[in-house]
C-alpha positions in Angstrom: -0.1 0.1 -0.1 1.2 3.4 -1.0 -0.4 6.8 -0.5 0.2 10.1 -2.0 1.4 12.9 0.4 -0.5 16.2 0.6 2.1 17.9 -1.5 1.9 15.2 -4.2 -1.9 15.4 -4.2 -1.8 19.0 -4.9 0.6 18.7 -7.8 -1.3 15.6 -9.1 -4.6 17.5 -9.2 -3.0 20.5 -10.8 -1.6 18.2 -13.6 -4.9 16.4 -13.8 -6.6 19.7 -14.5 -4.1 20.7 -17.1 -4.6 17.4 -18.9 -8.5 17.4 -18.7 -8.9 14.7 -16.1 -9.5 16.8 -13.1 -13.1 15.8 -12.4 -12.3 12.0 -12.7 -9.5 11.9 -10.2 -11.0 14.5 -7.9 -14.1 12.4 -7.6 -12.1 9.3 -6.8 -9.9 11.0 -4.2 -13.1 12.4 -2.6 -14.9 9.1 -2.4 -12.4 6.3 -2.6 -14.4 4.5 -5.3 -13.0 1.4 -6.9 -11.9 1.8 -10.5 -14.9 -0.2 -12.0 -17.3 1.7 -9.9 -15.9 5.1 -10.9 -15.9 4.3 -14.7 -19.5 2.8 -14.4 -21.0 6.1 -13.3 -23.6 7.8 -15.4 -25.3 11.3 -14.8 -28.4 9.6 -13.6 -26.3 8.3 -10.6 -25.4 11.8 -9.5 -28.0 14.1 -7.8 -26.5 17.5 -7.9 -29.4 19.0 -5.9 -29.1 16.6 -3.0 -25.3 16.3 -3.5 -25.3 12.5 -3.5 -23.8 9.7 -5.6 -25.4 6.4 -6.1 -23.0 3.4 -6.6 -24.9 0.6 -8.1 -22.7 -1.0 -10.9 -19.2 -1.6 -12.1 -17.5 -2.0 -15.4 -14.7 -4.5 -16.2 -12.7 -5.3 -19.3 -12.6 -8.9 -20.7 -11.1 -9.9 -24.1 -11.0 -6.3 -25.1 -14.5 -5.6 -24.4 -16.3 -3.5 -21.8 -18.9 -5.4 -19.6 -21.2 -4.0 -16.9 -22.1 -6.0 -13.7 -23.5 -5.4 -10.2 -21.1 -5.1 -7.4 -20.1 -8.4 -5.7 -21.5 -7.5 -2.3 -24.6 -5.7 -1.0 -22.4 -3.4 0.9 -20.9 -2.2 -2.4 -24.3 -0.8 -3.5 -24.3 2.5 -1.5 -25.2 6.2 -1.7 -22.4 8.6 -1.0 -22.8 12.3 0.2 -20.3 14.5 -1.7 -18.3 17.4 -0.4 -20.1 20.7 -1.5 -16.9 21.8 -3.4 -16.9 18.6 -5.4 -20.7 19.1 -6.2 -20.0 22.6 -7.5 -17.1 21.2 -9.8 -19.6 18.7 -11.2 -22.3 21.4 -11.6 -20.0 23.1 -14.0 -18.7 19.9 -15.6 -22.4 18.9 -16.3 -22.7 22.0 -18.5 -20.2 20.6 -21.2 -21.3 16.9 -20.9 -22.4 15.3 -24.1 -22.7 11.7 -22.9 -24.7 9.8 -20.3 -21.5 8.6 -18.9 -19.6 10.9 -16.4 -16.4 9.8 -17.9 -17.0 8.9 -21.5 -14.6 7.2 -23.9 -12.8 9.9 -26.3 -12.8 7.2 -29.1 -15.8 5.0 -28.7 -19.1 6.7 -28.9 -21.4 6.2 -25.9 -18.9 4.0 -24.0 -17.1 4.8 -20.7 -13.4 5.1 -20.4 -11.8 1.7 -20.2 -9.9 0.6 -17.0 -6.7 0.1 -19.1 -6.8 3.6 -20.6 -7.5 5.3 -17.1 -4.5 3.4 -15.6 -2.3 4.6 -18.3 -3.5 8.1 -17.9 -2.8 7.8 -14.1 0.8 6.9 -14.7 1.3 9.8 -17.2 -0.1 12.3 -14.7 2.1 10.9 -11.8 5.1 11.2 -13.9 4.3 14.7 -15.1 3.4 15.9 -11.7 6.7 14.5 -10.2 4.9 12.0 -7.9 5.9 8.5 -7.1 4.2 5.8 -9.2 1.3 4.0 -7.6 -1.5 1.6 -8.5 -4.9 3.0 -9.1 -6.2 1.2 -6.0 -3.7 3.2 -4.0 -5.8 6.3 -4.7 -8.4 4.6 -2.7 -6.0 4.0 0.1 -5.0 7.7 -0.1 -8.7 8.7 0.3 -9.0 6.3 3.4 -5.8 7.6 4.9 -6.9 11.2 4.6 -10.4 10.6 5.8 -9.0 8.8 9.1 -6.3 11.5 9.7 -9.2 14.1 9.4 -11.2 12.4 12.1 -13.7 10.2 10.2 -14.8 7.3 12.3 -14.0 3.8 11.1 -17.8 2.8 10.6 -18.5 5.8 8.3 -15.3 5.1 6.3 -16.3 1.4 6.0 -19.7 2.3 4.6 -18.2 4.8 2.2 -15.7 2.3 0.9 -18.3 -0.4 0.5 -16.7 -2.9 2.8 -18.7 -5.7 4.2 -17.8 -4.7 7.8 -15.8 -2.2 9.7 -13.7 -5.0 10.8 -12.4 -5.2 7.2 -11.6 -1.6 7.1 -9.8 -1.9 10.4 -7.8 -4.8 9.2 -6.6 -3.0 6.1 -5.8 0.3 7.9 -4.4 -1.0 11.0 -1.2 0.9 10.6 -3.0 4.2 10.4 -5.5 3.6 13.2 -2.5 2.3 15.5 -0.7 5.6 14.8 -3.9 7.6 15.7 -4.5 5.6 18.9 -0.9 6.3 19.9 -1.3 9.9 19.2 -4.6 10.0 21.1 -3.0 8.2 24.1 -0.2 10.8 24.0 -2.8 13.7 24.1 -4.5 12.1 27.0 -1.2 11.6 28.7 -0.3 15.3 28.3 -3.8 16.3 29.4 -3.6 14.2 32.6 0.0 15.5 33.1 -1.4 19.0 33.2 -4.1 18.0 35.6 -1.7 16.1 37.9 0.5 19.1 37.9 -2.3 21.6 38.8 -3.6 19.2 41.5 -0.1 18.9 42.9 0.3 22.6 43.0 -2.9 23.0 44.9 -1.9 20.5 47.4 1.6 22.0 47.9 1.2 25.7 47.3 4.7 26.4 48.7 6.5 24.2 46.2 
């Protein structure tokens, strides 16, 4: 597992905007969607008024053809609430849309981008932005890491990622949650230290 640093993320999104792929990668980094889920999105899945996104299908590539299927688990079928800033980006993006797909293929009419072409684009963007090379799935890990570091609870994150249970999420992100627990323990320790010092001073006013 690799994640992009905040500095890399900034450079990456600037490059994505310059190359015309800003909306695609912004949405993925804001939701942690799997690659097939992201590419299967149609405008009918996005409610701009409510600011929600419905994830009900996925695409995959087999023998050079694009196929559609339902997600493997019930937990993967979910409705996500998007950040207001992301909704505004897509409100503008909608004005230029000419396809039912959120991210249509530039070469095949009325088809979504293929998983392979999107992966190639990711690597080009990473190289141009001066970022380390990561897998597409690592964008999902980057989202989850940012979410945890910004205080999202594990149950909410698990639902957003479409995991069967919070235990799965905990298992995958043990290293992050362990660091967070250590940091929380240190904060408690510092807080208790202050309390102990204050109590001690009250008991021994001459010291």
